[in-house]
C-alpha positions in Angstrom: 0.0 0.0 0.0 1.4 3.4 -1.0 1.9 5.7 2.0 3.7 9.1 2.3 4.2 11.4 5.2 3.2 14.4 3.0 -0.1 12.8 2.0 -1.1 12.3 5.7 0.0 15.9 6.5 -2.1 17.4 3.7 -5.2 15.4 4.3 -5.3 16.0 8.0 -4.4 19.7 8.2 -4.9 21.4 4.8 -8.2 23.1 4.0 -8.7 25.2 0.8 -11.0 28.1 1.3 -12.4 29.5 -2.0 -14.1 32.9 -2.1 -17.2 33.6 -4.2 -15.3 36.2 -6.3 -13.1 33.4 -7.6 -16.1 31.2 -8.5 -17.7 34.1 -10.4 -14.5 34.8 -12.3 -14.1 31.2 -13.3 -17.7 31.0 -14.4 -17.2 34.1 -16.5 -14.0 32.7 -18.0 -15.8 29.4 -18.9 -18.7 31.3 -20.4 -16.5 33.5 -22.6 -13.9 30.9 -23.7 -15.7 27.5 -23.8 -19.4 28.1 -24.0 -21.2 25.4 -26.0 -18.1 23.2 -26.1 -16.6 20.5 -23.9 -13.3 22.3 -23.6 -11.9 23.2 -20.2 -10.4 26.5 -19.2 -7.3 27.0 -17.1 -6.3 29.9 -14.8 -4.2 30.9 -11.8 -5.3 31.2 -8.2 -4.1 34.0 -5.9 -4.3 34.2 -2.2 -2.5 33.4 1.0 -0.7 30.2 2.1 -1.6 29.9 5.8 0.6 27.0 6.5 -1.0 24.3 8.7 -4.4 26.2 8.6 -4.6 25.7 4.8 -4.9 28.0 1.8 -7.1 31.0 1.3 -8.0 31.6 -2.4 -9.2 35.2 -2.7 -8.6 36.0 -6.4 -7.8 34.5 -9.8 -7.1 35.3 -13.4 -7.5 33.4 -16.7 -4.6 32.0 -18.7 -4.4 31.3 -22.5 -4.6 27.5 -22.7 -5.2 25.0 -25.6 -5.1 21.2 -25.7 -5.7 18.5 -28.2 -9.0 16.8 -27.6 -7.7 13.5 -29.2 -4.3 13.6 -27.4 -4.7 15.1 -23.9 -0.9 15.1 -23.4 -0.6 17.7 -26.1 -1.3 21.1 -24.6 -0.1 24.7 -24.6 0.0 27.3 -21.8 1.5 30.8 -22.1 4.2 31.0 -19.4 5.2 34.6 -20.2 1.5 35.6 -19.7 1.5 34.0 -16.2 4.7 35.9 -15.2 3.5 39.2 -16.5 0.1 39.0 -14.8 1.7 37.7 -11.6 4.0 40.7 -11.5 1.0 43.1 -12.1 -1.1 41.6 -9.3 1.9 41.9 -6.9 1.9 45.6 -7.6 -1.8 45.9 -6.9 -2.0 43.7 -3.8 1.2 42.3 -2.4 -0.7 40.0 0.0 -2.2 38.0 -2.8 0.4 35.6 -4.0 0.3 32.8 -6.5 -0.9 29.7 -4.6 -2.1 27.3 -7.3 -4.2 26.9 -10.5 -7.6 25.8 -11.5 -9.4 24.1 -14.4 -13.1 23.3 -15.1 -12.5 19.5 -15.5 -14.9 18.4 -14.4 -12.6 15.5 -13.6 -8.8 14.9 -13.4 -7.0 14.8 -16.7 -3.8 13.0 -17.8 -2.0 16.3 -18.3 -2.8 17.7 -14.9 0.5 16.5 -13.3 2.5 18.1 -16.1 0.7 21.4 -15.8 1.2 21.3 -12.0 5.0 21.0 -12.6 4.9 24.2 -14.6 3.0 26.0 -11.9 5.7 24.9 -9.4 8.0 27.4 -11.0 5.9 30.1 -9.3 4.8 28.3 -6.1 6.5 25.6 -4.3 3.3 23.8 -3.1 0.6 24.7 -5.6 -3.0 23.6 -5.1 -5.1 22.5 -8.0 -8.9 23.3 -7.7 -11.3 21.7 -10.1 -14.4 23.9 -10.4 -17.5 22.3 -12.0 -19.3 25.0 -13.9 -22.1 22.8 -15.1 -25.7 23.4 -13.8 -26.9 21.7 -10.7 -29.1 19.2 -12.6 -26.0 18.0 -14.6 -23.7 17.6 -11.7 -23.6 14.3 -9.8 -23.2 13.9 -6.1 -24.4 17.4 -5.1 -22.3 19.4 -2.7 -20.1 22.4 -3.5 -18.7 22.7 -7.1 -15.0 22.6 -6.0 -12.5 19.8 -5.5 -9.0 20.6 -4.2 -5.9 18.5 -4.8 -2.2 18.5 -3.9 0.5 16.7 -5.9 2.6 14.4 -3.7 5.3 11.8 -4.1 3.9 8.3 -3.6 6.5 6.0 -2.1 5.6 2.3 -2.6 6.4 -0.4 -0.1 7.7 -2.8 -2.7 10.8 -0.6 -3.4 9.7 0.4 -6.9 10.3 3.9 -8.2 8.2 6.7 -6.7 5.6 8.4 -8.7 3.6 11.6 -8.3 -0.1 11.5 -7.7 -2.9 13.9 -6.6 -4.4 13.6 -3.1 -7.8 15.1 -2.4 -8.0 17.7 0.4 -11.2 19.3 1.9 -12.4 22.6 0.4 -15.0 25.1 1.4 -16.6 28.3 0.1 -16.4 31.2 2.5 -17.2 34.8 2.1 -16.6 38.0 4.0 -19.5 40.4 4.7 -18.8 42.7 1.8 -18.7 39.7 -0.6 -22.0 38.3 0.7 -23.7 41.6 0.0 -22.2 41.8 -3.5 -23.2 38.3 -4.4 -26.7 38.8 -3.0 -27.2 41.9 -5.2 -25.7 40.1 -8.2 -28.1 37.2 -7.8 -31.0 39.7 -7.6 -30.0 41.3 -10.8 -29.6 38.0 -12.7 -32.9 37.2 -14.2 -34.2 34.7 -16.7 -36.0 36.7 -19.4 -38.0 33.7 -20.5 -39.6 33.4 -17.1 -42.2 35.8 -15.8 -41.8 37.9 -12.7 -44.5 36.1 -10.7 -43.1 32.6 -11.5 -39.6 33.6 -10.6 -40.8 35.0 -7.3 -42.7 31.9 -6.5 -39.7 29.7 -7.4 -37.4 31.8 -5.3 -39.7 31.5 -2.3 -40.1 27.8 -2.9 -36.3 27.3 -3.0 -36.0 29.4 0.2 -38.6 27.2 2.0 -36.7 24.1 0.9 -33.5 25.5 2.2 -35.2 26.3 5.5 -36.7 22.8 5.7 -33.3 21.3 5.2 -31.7 23.5 7.9 -34.5 22.6 10.4 -34.0 18.9 9.6 -30.3 19.3 10.4 -31.1 21.0 13.7 -33.5 18.3 14.6 -31.1 15.5 13.8 -28.4 17.3 15.8 -30.6 17.7 18.9 -31.8 14.1 18.7 -28.1 12.9 18.5 -27.3 15.1 21.6 -30.3 13.7 23.5 -29.4 10.1 22.7 -25.8 10.7 23.7 -24.3 10.1 20.2 -22.8 13.6 20.2 -21.5 15.7 23.0 -23.3 18.9 24.1 -21.9 22.0 22.4 -23.0 25.0 24.5 -22.2 27.5 21.8 -24.5 25.8 19.3 -27.2 25.6 22.0 -26.9 29.3 22.7 -27.3 30.1 19.0 -30.4 27.9 18.8 -31.8 29.6 21.8 -31.3 33.0 20.2 -33.0 31.8 17.1 -36.0 30.5 19.0 -36.3 33.8 20.9 -36.9 35.6 17.7 -39.9 33.4 16.8 -43.4 34.6 17.9 -44.7 33.1 21.1 -47.8 31.2 19.8 -48.6 29.5 23.1 -48.8 32.7 25.2 -52.0 34.0 23.6 -53.6 30.6 23.6 -52.9 30.0 27.3 -54.1 33.5 28.1 -57.6 32.5 27.2 -57.9 33.8 23.7 -58.2 30.3 22.3 -56.9 28.9 19.0 -57.7 32.3 17.3 -55.2 33.9 19.6 -52.4 32.1 17.8 -52.6 34.8 15.1 -52.0 37.6 17.5 -48.2 37.2 17.9 -47.7 37.3 14.1 -49.9 40.4 13.9 -47.8 42.1 16.7 -44.5 41.2 15.0 -45.8 42.4 11.6 -47.0 45.7 13.2 -43.7 46.3 14.9 -41.9 45.9 11.6 -44.4 48.1 9.7 -44.1 50.8 12.5 -40.3 50.9 11.9 -40.9 51.3 8.2 -43.5 54.0 8.8 -41.2 56.0 11.1 -38.4 55.7 8.5 -40.6 57.1 5.8 -41.7 60.0 8.0 -38.1 60.8 8.8 -37.1 60.7 5.1 -40.1 63.0 4.3 -39.2 65.5 7.0 -35.6 65.6 5.9 -36.6 66.1 2.2 -38.9 69.0 3.2 -36.2 70.6 5.3 -33.8 70.4 2.4 -36.4 72.0 0.2 -37.0 74.9 2.6 -33.2 75.5 2.9 -32.9 75.5 -0.9 -35.7 78.1 -1.2 -34.1 80.3 1.4 -30.7 80.1 -0.3 -32.4 81.1 -3.6 -34.1 84.1 -1.9 -30.8 85.3 -0.3 -29.1 85.2 -3.7 -31.9 87.1 -5.3 -31.8 89.9 -2.7 -28.1 90.3 -3.0 -28.4 91.7 -6.6 -28.2 95.6 -6.8 -31.6 97.3 -7.6 -31.6 100.4 -9.8 -32.0 103.7 -8.0 -35.2 105.8 -8.0 -33.5 108.7 -9.8 -32.3 106.4 -12.6 -35.9 105.0 -12.8 -37.3 108.6 -13.2 -34.7 109.5 -15.8 -35.7 106.4 -17.7 -39.3 107.3 -17.4 -38.8 111.0 -18.5 -39.7 111.4 -22.2 -37.0 112.6 -24.5 -37.5 116.1 -26.2 -37.9 116.0 -29.9 -35.9 118.2 -32.3 -38.7 120.8 -32.7 -39.2 121.2 -28.9 -35.5 121.8 -28.4 -35.5 124.5 -31.2 -38.6 126.3 -29.7 -36.9 126.3 -26.3 -33.8 127.8 -27.8 -35.6 130.7 -29.5 -37.8 131.4 -26.5 -35.0 131.9 -23.9 -31.7 130.9 -25.5 -29.5 128.3 -24.1 -29.3 130.1 -20.7 -33.0 131.0 -20.5 -33.9 128.4 -18.0 -31.0 129.2 -15.8 -31.7 133.0 -15.9 -35.4 132.4 -15.1 -34.4 130.4 -12.1 -31.9 133.0 -10.9 -34.6 135.7 -11.3 -37.1 133.8 -9.2 -34.5 133.3 -6.5 -33.7 137.1 -6.5 -37.4 138.1 -6.2 -37.8 135.8 -3.2 -34.7 137.4 -1.5 -36.1 140.9 -2.0 -39.4 140.0 -0.6 -37.7 138.5 2.5 -35.6 141.7 2.9 -38.7 144.0 3.0 
């Protein structure tokens, strides 16, 4: 039987964590390069090697790759492209290093060991992740669409030459909070145009109820195993379950209070009213803030309008005074001369002075 120390180390301690961003990038790569064909696509995985804790795969990029369908050992991969892209990603994020490679399989191929030897030029212990991009109804076995492998030296007990082989290691899909929000919004935007809105909503609710049923079944099986003694009590899990149960409406309280079976609806009504009250208050606050901004905008516009200079009254009167025509100007000239008006004014002032003197 073939045994290696490295194989035992990998299978017991290594865990490959794949982020949703990587799966979306690989799915997009397969849709662009191999849609409608049975070809597989190959790319590079970036992330952090956490040692005994495993490998965290946080990013990826596609690589030009071609292979002969009739002869799987005949293949081509652009090494210069890998080096160039790796250097560029190091400049963007130095924490993300080359940790392995991926392909869309969906199974192991004869050339995988040879490709893995090429990737060893950039990473001493590369991980190979097979991502099955086929729909759920075409995949067998269920579970997550990722399978992680490490290449190890297999030492045989009969003394024959060693040979390299792949050993399967556990993998999981984990996401940070920001990634979860992004994936949720992306799934909301992805719609099947051939299906109506009502049918899609019903199917989404149905799938959600099925997921809830499966989770409740897991909780039931776990609690039954704890009660029977098959599993030890995990207080953290019990605390989390208690928090979940506290969020549920208390259906027994109203019934025991004397309201009968009809009182079972009252807790749901109370919970719904509480949620609607919060939404109503939020709408009122948004409305008040919008009205406040509108008033401030009106006040700012009024201040800017009052700041402009208004024309003086004398200027307005001058503008209103009619201009004298050429005949009127000539008649005034012959009547008193150019200084007639001035002399008339001086005479009137002199007569007034004489009257005051007497």
